[in-house]
MARMAR-839300 format. One record per atom (N, C-alpha, C): x, y, z; residue number from 1; atom name. Coordinates in Angstrom, 2 decimals, padded with zeros to 5 digits. Example, Ala and Ser with C-alpha at 12.3 -4.5 7.8 and 13.67 -1.06 7.14 Angstrom:
<atoms>
x	y	z	nr	atom
013.19	-005.69	007.80	1	N
012.30	-004.50	007.80	1	CA
013.20	-003.30	007.80	1	C
012.85	-002.25	007.08	2	N
013.67	-001.06	007.14	2	CA
012.90	000.03	007.87	2	C
</atoms>
This chain:
<atoms>
x	y	z	nr	atom
084.45	080.37	109.81	1	N
084.13	080.93	108.13	1	CA
085.44	081.37	107.69	1	C
085.49	080.59	106.52	2	N
087.16	080.99	106.05	2	CA
086.89	082.65	105.19	2	C
088.15	083.32	105.27	3	N
088.09	084.52	104.79	3	CA
089.65	084.45	104.02	3	C
089.46	085.08	102.82	4	N
090.50	084.85	101.71	4	CA
091.09	086.29	101.61	4	C
092.12	086.54	101.59	5	N
092.38	088.30	100.96	5	CA
093.29	088.26	099.71	5	C
092.84	089.13	098.86	6	N
093.44	089.20	097.68	6	CA
093.81	090.75	097.22	6	C
095.51	090.93	096.72	7	N
095.76	091.98	096.65	7	CA
096.22	092.28	095.16	7	C
095.95	093.43	094.67	8	N
095.86	093.99	093.19	8	CA
095.48	093.38	092.03	8	C
093.94	092.51	092.37	9	N
093.17	091.76	091.54	9	CA
092.72	092.65	090.53	9	C
092.88	092.18	089.08	10	N
092.48	092.67	087.74	10	CA
091.32	092.07	087.42	10	C
090.74	091.26	088.19	11	N
089.64	090.46	087.84	11	CA
088.99	090.02	089.45	11	C
087.82	089.55	089.25	12	N
087.26	088.69	090.41	12	CA
087.30	087.43	090.45	12	C
088.12	087.10	091.52	13	N
088.48	085.38	091.58	13	CA
087.55	084.78	092.50	13	C
086.74	083.95	091.92	14	N
085.59	082.89	092.53	14	CA
086.37	082.34	093.44	14	C
086.14	082.74	094.92	15	N
086.69	081.37	096.08	15	CA
086.58	080.39	096.14	15	C
087.37	079.32	096.39	16	N
087.01	077.93	096.56	16	CA
086.43	077.70	097.55	16	C
086.73	078.04	099.01	17	N
086.28	077.61	100.17	17	CA
085.77	078.50	100.70	17	C
086.41	080.02	100.51	18	N
086.07	081.35	101.55	18	CA
084.49	081.70	100.96	18	C
084.24	081.99	102.20	19	N
082.83	082.48	102.26	19	CA
082.73	084.24	102.34	19	C
084.05	084.82	102.63	20	N
084.43	086.10	102.42	20	CA
085.63	086.43	102.01	20	C
085.63	087.53	101.07	21	N
086.93	087.76	100.33	21	CA
087.06	089.20	100.25	21	C
088.36	089.72	100.80	22	N
089.02	090.82	100.98	22	CA
089.59	090.92	099.79	22	C
089.40	092.34	099.10	23	N
090.01	092.82	098.05	23	CA
090.68	094.13	098.56	23	C
092.18	094.42	098.61	24	N
092.92	095.48	098.81	24	CA
093.49	095.74	097.25	24	C
093.02	097.16	096.83	25	N
093.55	097.60	095.89	25	CA
093.12	096.93	094.76	25	C
091.97	096.23	094.23	26	N
091.65	095.56	093.15	26	CA
091.38	096.72	092.24	26	C
091.68	096.31	090.76	27	N
091.66	097.21	089.67	27	CA
090.24	097.61	088.96	27	C
089.06	096.90	089.31	28	N
087.96	096.99	089.00	28	CA
086.68	096.94	090.10	28	C
085.94	097.97	089.96	29	N
084.99	098.26	090.74	29	CA
083.75	097.13	091.02	29	C
083.64	096.81	092.06	30	N
082.63	095.99	092.26	30	CA
081.61	096.50	093.60	30	C
080.02	095.81	093.57	31	N
079.45	095.88	094.87	31	CA
079.97	095.51	096.07	31	C
080.11	096.28	097.08	32	N
080.59	096.27	098.37	32	CA
082.19	096.91	098.44	32	C
083.23	097.20	097.54	33	N
084.23	097.86	097.47	33	CA
084.03	099.17	097.38	33	C
085.20	099.73	098.15	34	N
085.06	101.17	097.94	34	CA
086.24	101.81	097.27	34	C
086.10	102.86	096.58	35	N
086.81	103.50	095.69	35	CA
088.16	104.29	096.53	35	C
089.13	104.10	095.96	36	N
090.28	104.55	096.49	36	CA
091.09	105.46	095.60	36	C
091.66	106.47	095.93	37	N
092.61	107.30	095.04	37	CA
093.92	107.05	095.14	37	C
094.90	106.62	094.17	38	N
096.29	106.34	094.74	38	CA
096.93	107.00	093.53	38	C
098.44	106.94	093.68	39	N
099.32	107.06	092.80	39	CA
100.36	106.02	092.43	39	C
100.45	105.93	091.11	40	N
101.27	104.58	090.28	40	CA
102.41	105.61	089.71	40	C
103.35	104.95	090.04	41	N
104.85	105.40	089.61	41	CA
105.39	104.72	088.69	41	C
105.43	104.66	087.29	42	N
105.71	103.92	085.89	42	CA
107.59	103.63	086.50	42	C
107.61	102.19	086.64	43	N
108.80	101.80	086.96	43	CA
109.62	101.22	085.82	43	C
108.82	101.40	084.73	44	N
109.48	100.63	083.47	44	CA
110.28	102.16	082.54	44	C
110.11	103.32	083.21	45	N
110.60	104.28	082.60	45	CA
112.10	104.41	083.13	45	C
113.05	105.03	082.70	46	N
114.43	105.06	083.04	46	CA
114.95	105.61	084.16	46	C
115.94	105.83	084.54	47	N
116.15	106.13	086.18	47	CA
116.05	107.65	085.87	47	C
116.57	108.24	084.58	48	N
116.59	109.79	084.58	48	CA
115.17	110.06	084.20	48	C
114.35	109.53	083.83	49	N
113.06	110.11	083.67	49	CA
112.32	110.24	084.92	49	C
112.66	108.95	085.78	50	N
111.70	108.97	087.02	50	CA
112.63	110.37	087.99	50	C
113.78	110.44	087.87	51	N
114.54	111.66	088.59	51	CA
113.69	113.03	088.15	51	C
113.84	113.20	086.82	52	N
113.12	114.28	086.55	52	CA
111.87	114.84	086.50	52	C
110.92	113.56	087.23	53	N
109.58	113.90	087.78	53	CA
109.44	114.72	089.01	53	C
110.84	114.94	089.75	54	N
111.13	115.39	090.96	54	CA
111.28	117.06	090.65	54	C
111.02	117.71	091.56	55	N
111.60	119.24	091.48	55	CA
112.96	119.37	091.51	55	C
113.62	120.42	091.66	56	N
114.73	120.73	091.50	56	CA
115.28	120.72	092.91	56	C
114.25	121.30	093.71	57	N
114.31	121.32	095.46	57	CA
114.51	120.01	095.73	57	C
113.81	118.86	095.25	58	N
113.55	117.89	095.86	58	CA
114.81	116.92	095.24	58	C
115.23	117.19	094.44	59	N
116.39	116.78	093.93	59	CA
117.69	116.83	094.79	59	C
117.77	118.02	095.07	60	N
119.15	118.84	096.08	60	CA
118.57	118.10	097.34	60	C
117.43	117.77	097.92	61	N
117.39	116.84	099.21	61	CA
118.13	115.49	098.87	61	C
117.83	114.94	097.47	62	N
118.47	113.88	097.41	62	CA
119.95	113.84	097.89	62	C
120.59	114.93	096.97	63	N
122.07	114.82	097.06	63	CA
122.61	115.06	098.42	63	C
121.46	116.01	099.19	64	N
121.93	116.40	100.57	64	CA
122.17	115.00	101.30	64	C
120.85	114.33	101.19	65	N
120.86	112.87	101.96	65	CA
122.14	111.89	101.62	65	C
122.46	111.94	100.30	66	N
123.74	111.19	099.93	66	CA
124.84	111.52	100.53	66	C
125.15	112.92	101.07	67	N
126.16	113.14	101.77	67	CA
126.08	112.58	103.28	67	C
125.11	112.36	103.80	68	N
125.22	111.88	105.18	68	CA
125.85	110.50	105.48	68	C
126.01	109.59	104.43	69	N
126.16	108.36	104.53	69	CA
125.68	107.45	105.14	69	C
124.38	107.68	104.73	70	N
123.16	106.66	105.49	70	CA
123.15	105.07	104.48	70	C
122.67	104.16	105.25	71	N
122.70	102.92	104.69	71	CA
121.16	102.47	104.57	71	C
120.93	102.01	103.38	72	N
119.73	101.40	103.26	72	CA
119.77	100.10	103.24	72	C
118.80	099.64	104.32	73	N
118.66	098.18	104.28	73	CA
117.20	097.28	103.99	73	C
117.60	096.85	103.07	74	N
116.12	095.85	102.17	74	CA
116.19	094.13	102.84	74	C
115.01	094.31	103.60	75	N
114.60	092.89	103.96	75	CA
113.72	092.19	103.04	75	C
113.79	091.34	102.40	76	N
112.73	090.76	101.49	76	CA
112.03	089.45	102.14	76	C
112.54	088.92	103.26	77	N
111.84	087.99	103.98	77	CA
112.11	088.06	105.35	77	C
111.84	089.64	105.98	78	N
111.89	089.46	107.44	78	CA
111.65	088.53	108.50	78	C
112.51	088.38	109.43	79	N
112.39	087.54	110.45	79	CA
111.44	088.07	111.44	79	C
110.81	087.21	111.99	80	N
109.69	087.52	113.30	80	CA
110.31	088.61	114.24	80	C
111.45	088.49	114.54	81	N
112.45	089.41	115.50	81	CA
112.20	090.98	114.78	81	C
112.52	090.84	113.32	82	N
112.79	092.16	112.79	82	CA
111.19	092.83	112.47	82	C
110.22	092.11	112.38	83	N
108.67	092.22	112.32	83	CA
108.72	092.91	113.34	83	C
108.90	092.48	114.50	84	N
108.51	092.97	115.76	84	CA
109.24	094.22	116.35	84	C
110.41	094.36	115.69	85	N
111.15	095.67	116.23	85	CA
110.55	096.62	115.11	85	C
109.98	096.46	113.91	86	N
109.31	097.24	113.17	86	CA
108.17	098.01	113.79	86	C
107.19	096.50	114.32	87	N
106.18	097.17	114.78	87	CA
106.07	097.87	116.28	87	C
107.10	097.74	116.83	88	N
107.35	098.44	118.02	88	CA
107.99	100.00	117.76	88	C
108.53	100.15	116.82	89	N
109.25	101.44	116.18	89	CA
107.94	102.15	115.64	89	C
107.16	101.27	114.76	90	N
105.81	101.94	114.09	90	CA
104.69	102.58	115.06	90	C
104.68	101.87	116.36	91	N
103.76	101.99	117.42	91	CA
103.88	103.45	118.03	91	C
105.30	103.50	118.08	92	N
105.75	104.61	119.02	92	CA
105.81	105.88	118.02	92	C
105.86	105.54	116.67	93	N
105.57	106.90	115.80	93	CA
104.18	107.10	115.61	93	C
103.26	105.85	115.65	94	N
101.88	106.31	115.69	94	CA
101.07	106.96	116.36	94	C
101.35	106.61	118.00	95	N
101.11	107.24	119.07	95	CA
101.53	108.61	119.23	95	C
102.71	109.20	118.60	96	N
103.16	110.61	118.54	96	CA
102.37	111.09	117.28	96	C
101.63	110.37	116.63	97	N
100.92	111.35	115.84	97	CA
099.43	111.03	115.67	97	C
099.26	110.13	116.69	98	N
097.73	109.91	117.12	98	CA
097.21	109.24	116.03	98	C
097.59	108.32	115.21	99	N
096.83	107.46	113.94	99	CA
097.09	106.17	114.80	99	C
096.56	105.11	113.61	100	N
096.31	103.93	114.24	100	CA
097.42	103.18	114.49	100	C
097.52	102.12	115.52	101	N
098.68	101.53	115.47	101	CA
098.74	100.21	114.98	101	C
099.72	099.45	114.60	102	N
099.96	098.27	114.22	102	CA
099.70	096.92	115.33	102	C
098.53	096.57	115.45	103	N
098.30	095.53	116.47	103	CA
098.56	094.01	115.85	103	C
097.85	093.08	116.87	104	N
098.46	091.84	116.48	104	CA
097.87	091.43	115.39	104	C
096.74	092.09	115.06	105	N
096.22	091.18	113.55	105	CA
096.99	091.99	112.46	105	C
097.38	092.86	112.62	106	N
098.30	093.38	111.58	106	CA
099.64	092.61	111.49	106	C
100.15	092.47	112.56	107	N
101.52	091.91	112.62	107	CA
101.11	090.26	112.29	107	C
100.23	089.46	112.35	108	N
100.15	088.11	111.82	108	CA
099.72	088.43	110.41	108	C
099.10	089.29	109.86	109	N
098.96	089.55	108.59	109	CA
100.31	089.55	107.72	109	C
101.19	090.51	108.28	110	N
102.59	090.85	108.02	110	CA
103.05	089.14	107.54	110	C
102.91	088.33	108.78	111	N
103.74	087.17	108.72	111	CA
103.35	086.30	107.78	111	C
101.91	086.38	107.13	112	N
101.32	085.67	106.46	112	CA
101.58	086.01	104.87	112	C
101.88	087.55	104.73	113	N
102.56	087.98	103.71	113	CA
103.76	087.73	103.26	113	C
104.59	087.61	104.26	114	N
105.94	087.24	104.14	114	CA
106.18	085.80	103.68	114	C
105.39	084.80	104.43	115	N
105.69	083.54	104.01	115	CA
105.13	083.06	102.24	115	C
104.17	084.16	102.17	116	N
103.82	084.20	101.08	116	CA
105.00	084.78	099.61	116	C
105.72	085.38	100.30	117	N
106.55	085.94	099.52	117	CA
106.19	087.27	099.15	117	C
105.20	088.16	099.72	118	N
104.65	089.09	099.53	118	CA
104.70	090.38	100.37	118	C
105.90	090.16	101.19	119	N
106.25	091.59	101.90	119	CA
107.81	091.86	101.86	119	C
108.18	093.03	101.74	120	N
109.37	093.83	101.81	120	CA
109.43	094.95	102.76	120	C
110.48	094.83	103.41	121	N
110.69	095.61	104.65	121	CA
111.96	096.33	104.53	121	C
111.91	097.57	104.32	122	N
113.00	098.66	104.28	122	CA
113.28	099.53	105.28	122	C
114.56	099.96	105.63	123	N
114.66	100.81	106.54	123	CA
116.34	101.79	106.17	123	C
116.34	102.78	106.76	124	N
117.54	103.65	106.65	124	CA
118.32	103.85	108.00	124	C
119.37	103.68	107.86	125	N
120.29	103.79	109.15	125	CA
121.38	104.72	109.14	125	C
122.10	105.14	110.21	126	N
122.96	105.99	110.11	126	CA
124.56	105.37	110.39	126	C
125.41	106.04	110.51	127	N
126.37	105.05	110.41	127	CA
126.44	104.77	112.06	127	C
125.63	105.25	112.98	128	N
125.67	105.04	114.38	128	CA
124.85	103.77	114.35	128	C
124.01	103.33	113.38	129	N
123.23	102.53	113.26	129	CA
121.71	103.04	113.84	129	C
121.49	104.21	113.95	130	N
120.27	104.70	114.46	130	CA
119.19	104.66	113.40	130	C
117.97	104.06	113.40	131	N
117.13	104.00	112.52	131	CA
116.20	105.17	112.23	131	C
116.38	105.89	110.93	132	N
115.62	107.13	110.82	132	CA
114.29	106.93	110.21	132	C
114.00	105.61	109.33	133	N
112.89	105.54	108.82	133	CA
112.84	104.20	108.27	133	C
111.43	103.65	108.78	134	N
111.10	102.38	107.93	134	CA
109.93	102.51	106.96	134	C
109.96	101.45	105.92	135	N
109.05	101.51	104.80	135	CA
108.65	100.05	104.33	135	C
107.42	099.49	104.61	136	N
106.83	098.33	104.36	136	CA
106.21	098.28	103.45	136	C
106.33	097.40	102.65	137	N
105.30	097.28	101.22	137	CA
105.20	095.72	100.86	137	C
103.75	095.76	100.71	138	N
103.03	094.44	099.93	138	CA
103.36	094.49	098.54	138	C
103.88	093.21	098.12	139	N
104.49	093.23	096.81	139	CA
104.26	092.01	096.16	139	C
103.94	091.90	094.88	140	N
103.87	090.72	094.00	140	CA
104.53	090.08	092.88	140	C
105.83	091.15	092.72	141	N
106.47	090.65	091.66	141	CA
106.44	091.99	090.48	141	C
105.34	092.53	090.38	142	N
104.92	093.53	089.52	142	CA
104.70	094.58	090.17	142	C
103.77	094.93	091.23	143	N
103.21	096.08	092.10	143	CA
104.15	096.12	093.38	143	C
104.50	097.41	093.69	144	N
105.02	097.07	095.18	144	CA
104.13	098.26	095.82	144	C
103.43	098.08	096.97	145	N
102.53	098.84	097.28	145	CA
103.04	099.39	099.06	145	C
103.16	100.66	099.23	146	N
103.56	101.36	100.40	146	CA
102.56	101.26	101.14	146	C
102.41	100.34	102.48	147	N
101.66	100.08	103.32	147	CA
102.07	100.80	104.67	147	C
103.17	100.95	105.16	148	N
103.54	101.65	106.52	148	CA
104.73	101.98	106.40	148	C
104.70	103.63	106.87	149	N
105.81	104.35	107.00	149	CA
105.84	105.06	108.38	149	C
107.13	104.79	108.79	150	N
107.54	105.37	110.16	150	CA
108.50	106.02	109.83	150	C
108.74	107.11	110.51	151	N
110.17	107.98	110.89	151	CA
110.76	108.05	112.36	151	C
111.85	108.83	112.76	152	N
112.44	108.82	113.80	152	CA
111.85	110.04	114.97	152	C
110.88	110.69	114.17	153	N
110.39	112.02	114.45	153	CA
109.95	112.00	115.94	153	C
109.71	110.61	116.25	154	N
109.13	110.54	117.78	154	CA
110.29	110.18	118.52	154	C
111.14	109.99	118.20	155	N
112.51	109.58	119.12	155	CA
113.09	110.69	119.61	155	C
113.07	111.52	120.97	156	N
113.64	112.52	121.38	156	CA
115.12	112.46	121.39	156	C
115.59	111.14	121.59	157	N
116.89	111.01	121.85	157	CA
117.85	110.97	120.61	157	C
117.55	110.78	119.49	158	N
118.32	110.40	118.03	158	CA
118.78	111.87	117.98	158	C
120.27	111.43	117.61	159	N
120.89	112.76	117.27	159	CA
120.66	113.46	115.68	159	C
119.58	113.51	115.38	160	N
119.44	114.19	113.83	160	CA
118.06	115.16	114.18	160	C
117.67	116.02	113.55	161	N
116.98	117.23	113.70	161	CA
115.92	116.83	112.60	161	C
114.78	117.25	112.63	162	N
113.27	117.13	111.98	162	CA
113.61	117.09	110.36	162	C
114.51	118.09	109.81	163	N
114.94	118.10	108.52	163	CA
115.65	117.09	108.05	163	C
116.81	116.40	108.72	164	N
117.42	115.53	108.44	164	CA
116.73	114.06	108.44	164	C
115.54	113.97	109.05	165	N
115.24	113.06	109.11	165	CA
113.91	113.06	108.02	165	C
113.25	113.93	107.40	166	N
112.62	114.29	106.66	166	CA
113.40	113.91	105.24	166	C
114.49	114.52	105.07	167	N
115.91	114.02	103.86	167	CA
115.99	112.55	103.64	167	C
116.20	112.08	105.01	168	N
116.43	110.35	105.01	168	CA
115.19	109.86	104.53	168	C
113.82	110.10	105.13	169	N
112.80	109.83	104.58	169	CA
112.46	109.57	102.76	169	C
112.71	110.60	102.52	170	N
112.61	110.80	100.98	170	CA
113.59	110.24	100.05	170	C
115.01	110.05	100.88	171	N
116.20	109.27	100.29	171	CA
115.68	107.89	100.48	171	C
115.04	107.48	101.05	172	N
114.50	106.14	101.13	172	CA
113.80	105.93	100.02	172	C
112.65	106.24	100.32	173	N
111.51	106.43	099.05	173	CA
112.31	106.40	097.75	173	C
113.15	107.06	097.31	174	N
113.87	107.35	095.98	174	CA
114.43	105.99	095.87	174	C
115.37	105.60	096.84	175	N
116.10	104.22	096.82	175	CA
115.30	102.73	096.67	175	C
113.98	103.02	097.09	176	N
113.11	101.86	097.29	176	CA
112.45	101.99	095.68	176	C
112.28	102.99	095.07	177	N
112.01	103.04	093.82	177	CA
112.55	102.39	092.85	177	C
113.76	102.89	093.21	178	N
115.20	102.28	092.20	178	CA
115.13	100.82	092.18	178	C
115.25	100.47	093.75	179	N
115.31	098.90	094.05	179	CA
113.92	097.99	093.51	179	C
112.96	098.47	093.47	180	N
111.58	097.98	092.77	180	CA
111.77	097.51	091.28	180	C
112.59	098.71	090.83	181	N
112.57	098.91	089.47	181	CA
114.14	098.26	088.58	181	C
114.78	097.95	089.31	182	N
115.95	096.74	089.29	182	CA
115.18	095.36	089.42	182	C
114.35	095.50	090.36	183	N
113.89	094.09	090.60	183	CA
112.91	093.51	089.39	183	C
112.60	094.51	088.74	184	N
111.61	094.15	087.36	184	CA
110.07	094.43	087.64	184	C
109.96	095.63	088.91	185	N
108.58	095.45	088.96	185	CA
107.97	096.56	088.08	185	C
107.02	096.79	087.82	186	N
106.09	097.77	086.85	186	CA
105.58	099.07	087.61	186	C
104.93	098.60	088.71	187	N
104.42	099.93	089.34	187	CA
104.85	100.04	090.75	187	C
105.05	101.25	091.14	188	N
105.25	101.84	092.50	188	CA
103.86	102.21	093.15	188	C
103.16	101.49	094.02	189	N
101.83	102.70	094.35	189	CA
102.20	103.27	095.95	189	C
101.82	104.53	096.00	190	N
102.11	105.28	097.13	190	CA
101.47	104.81	098.10	190	C
100.48	104.05	097.89	191	N
099.56	103.55	099.19	191	CA
098.46	104.33	099.49	191	C
097.97	105.04	098.39	192	N
096.78	105.89	098.58	192	CA
096.98	107.35	098.80	192	C
096.16	108.11	098.61	193	N
096.13	109.41	098.60	193	CA
095.07	109.75	100.12	193	C
095.45	110.74	100.99	194	N
094.81	111.24	102.11	194	CA
094.09	112.46	101.52	194	C
093.38	112.88	102.75	195	N
092.61	114.35	102.71	195	CA
093.60	115.29	103.34	195	C
094.90	114.68	104.25	196	N
095.85	115.57	104.53	196	CA
096.55	116.51	103.53	196	C
096.80	117.74	103.38	197	N
097.33	118.27	102.19	197	CA
098.81	117.94	102.36	197	C
099.29	118.06	103.25	198	N
100.88	117.80	103.52	198	CA
100.99	116.47	102.84	198	C
100.25	115.13	103.38	199	N
100.78	114.19	103.12	199	CA
100.36	113.90	101.69	199	C
099.46	114.40	101.10	200	N
098.86	114.29	099.78	200	CA
100.05	114.70	098.64	200	C
100.67	116.04	099.10	201	N
101.75	116.49	098.45	201	CA
102.70	115.98	098.15	201	C
103.08	115.30	099.42	202	N
104.44	114.46	099.48	202	CA
104.38	113.22	098.84	202	C
103.47	112.55	098.44	203	N
102.63	111.29	097.87	203	CA
103.05	111.66	096.55	203	C
102.70	112.89	096.09	204	N
102.52	113.07	094.49	204	CA
103.88	113.75	094.05	204	C
104.65	114.17	095.06	205	N
106.09	114.89	095.07	205	CA
107.16	114.03	093.73	205	C
107.01	112.58	093.86	206	N
107.70	111.73	093.00	206	CA
107.00	111.43	091.77	206	C
106.06	112.27	091.25	207	N
105.39	112.02	089.95	207	CA
104.50	111.11	089.98	207	C
104.18	110.49	088.67	208	N
103.01	109.38	088.49	208	CA
101.90	109.74	088.15	208	C
100.90	108.89	087.97	209	N
099.46	109.50	087.74	209	CA
098.46	108.87	088.95	209	C
097.47	109.84	088.82	210	N
096.48	109.54	089.88	210	CA
095.56	108.22	089.34	210	C
095.32	107.31	089.88	211	N
094.51	106.10	089.58	211	CA
093.50	105.68	090.53	211	C
092.43	105.66	090.26	212	N
091.51	105.04	091.03	212	CA
091.63	103.21	091.33	212	C
091.70	102.65	092.66	213	N
091.60	101.47	092.97	213	CA
090.26	101.03	093.96	213	C
090.09	099.56	094.48	214	N
088.82	099.54	095.17	214	CA
089.20	098.34	095.94	214	C
088.96	098.68	097.23	215	N
089.32	097.77	098.52	215	CA
087.95	097.56	099.38	215	C
087.80	096.27	100.08	216	N
086.81	095.95	100.70	216	CA
086.52	094.72	100.45	216	C
085.41	094.25	101.08	217	N
085.05	092.79	101.31	217	CA
083.84	092.32	100.69	217	C
083.91	091.06	100.06	218	N
082.76	090.58	099.33	218	CA
082.17	089.38	099.60	218	C
081.05	089.21	100.30	219	N
080.59	087.97	100.89	219	CA
079.72	087.44	100.05	219	C
080.15	085.81	100.10	220	N
079.78	084.81	099.37	220	CA
078.72	083.85	099.82	220	C
078.04	084.06	101.04	221	N
077.31	083.44	101.61	221	CA
076.26	084.55	102.59	221	C
075.25	083.69	103.25	222	N
074.44	084.49	104.03	222	CA
074.89	085.00	105.10	222	C
075.62	083.95	105.70	223	N
076.52	084.29	107.09	223	CA
077.65	085.05	106.58	223	C
078.59	085.41	105.79	224	N
079.08	086.27	105.65	224	CA
078.83	087.47	105.32	224	C
077.51	087.58	104.62	225	N
076.84	089.01	104.35	225	CA
076.45	089.60	105.72	225	C
075.74	088.69	106.62	226	N
075.52	089.00	107.93	226	CA
076.57	089.51	108.62	226	C
077.88	088.75	108.67	227	N
079.15	089.41	109.54	227	CA
079.44	090.86	108.75	227	C
079.72	091.22	107.72	228	N
079.50	092.27	106.92	228	CA
078.79	093.36	107.43	228	C
077.57	093.05	107.42	229	N
076.55	094.25	107.82	229	CA
077.20	094.34	109.52	229	C
077.34	093.42	110.08	230	N
077.55	093.70	111.48	230	CA
078.75	094.47	111.78	230	C
079.81	094.36	111.07	231	N
080.99	094.86	111.19	231	CA
081.09	096.24	110.57	231	C
080.10	096.68	109.70	232	N
079.93	098.05	109.31	232	CA
078.92	098.72	110.14	232	C
078.14	097.61	110.92	233	N
077.31	098.77	111.96	233	CA
077.93	099.12	112.92	233	C
078.94	098.21	113.31	234	N
080.01	099.01	114.62	234	CA
080.74	099.76	114.19	234	C
081.40	099.95	112.99	235	N
082.09	100.77	112.21	235	CA
081.66	102.25	112.53	235	C
080.20	102.24	111.98	236	N
079.62	103.20	111.76	236	CA
079.23	103.99	113.12	236	C
078.97	102.92	114.15	237	N
078.63	103.25	115.61	237	CA
079.79	104.24	116.18	237	C
081.09	103.69	116.01	238	N
082.17	103.84	116.39	238	CA
082.49	105.46	115.78	238	C
082.31	105.95	114.64	239	N
082.43	106.85	113.93	239	CA
081.58	108.02	114.48	239	C
080.29	107.77	114.82	240	N
079.66	108.69	115.45	240	CA
079.75	109.05	116.74	240	C
080.43	108.06	117.29	241	N
080.92	108.36	118.65	241	CA
079.79	107.74	119.67	241	C
078.93	107.02	119.47	242	N
077.83	106.46	120.25	242	CA
078.26	105.07	120.99	242	C
</atoms>
């Protein structure tokens, strides 16, 4: 069974051969798709307008981070080795936070996105080349959506405290906003809002507006519809702990 994955669709794309089509952050609601709230930052605004949406406190954090001589690295087409390095770093972070890890399926998806020009990996390092934070994006030339974020909070051997790492994370986010703006992108998508107040507050701290997007799978055959029902049954069974 052929599966097609479509990102940021503003219309339903009829599949040519695919029996099951996955939509990520589609702009219109359809049956089978789940509504997700996210924040869009308008990159067509000038730098001063974007900076002005931050609080004075957050602007001070950016200035503080600039004094640390941190280096931002943008990888528009990361190699397999660089993706594996990111995966290892992210999984260490994920285990420390008790969240889902980046498995082999996710890794191969990143490879496919890269080959289609739909992936950008960024990180921020110290003068000693210690990585303080990673951010990985799905991109299409118009929208940059934050997919993965990992910081060095899991690393007990790194020579920076929690506050310095938080400053670096915020600084990388800001530099990425400017990078995508300079590349001609229109929208920076924070990657969805969660029910965790601290994360939700952080994702809204750079301004922007809350919008609804839609993700999920649409079956186009009897077989794919059955596969979808089995997947949902297993997912609900796991959630109920049975």
